[in-house]
DOZAVO-972401 format. One record per residue (C-alpha): x, y, z. Coordinates in steps of 0.001 Angstrom, whole numbers, plus 500000, padded with zeros to 6 digits. Example, Ala and Ser with C-alpha at 12.3 -4.5 7.8 and 13.67 -1.06 7.14 Angstrom:
<pts>
512300495500507800513670498940507140
</pts>
This chain:
<pts>
699699745743037986697684747403035272694019748232035710691241748523033156687909750312032893685237748912035269687833747359037640687033747799041358689939749396043230690831750865046624692432754314046624695532754730048808696202758484048838696278760258052194695760763624050453692470762562048861689066762803050501688443759291049090691501757691050767690746754067051670687483753984049729686559751466047041685565752791043644685303751851039989687691752893037248685738754912034690688610756065032479692281755359031812694625757917030274698169757410029006700587760333028917703093760864026128705703759440028517703825756138028824702511756778032355698920755693032937696541757577035206692981756715036110689662758377036866687912756591039741684205756939040500683060756685044143679592756931045715680243760553046713682147761757043632685220761013041564688978761435041570690902762073038334694587761703037496695209758881039973698540757098039373698681753302039323700820753126042476697988754758044484695580751907043696695043748400045006692769745755043570689563745606045609688791742366047421685532740606046657684615741351050292684703745089049468682070744495046777679889742571049241680167745380051794679096747939049197676075745810048262675048745500051907675181749285052346672680749704049505670048747573051234
</pts>
């Protein structure tokens, strides 16, 4: 699955401090080999160079949870 800017995603990378967190794609970059990596923005920072296979589409429930935390 391909992602685009402003998509909400969940990061699945056990080596990242943002593992399991939901964020928003702020940038997509394509290498000269055709591989796409993403920059993801989270509440506490951002992660750059994230490969597509480390991302899952965020459920609508994840968005609702984030909204509730803001209140």
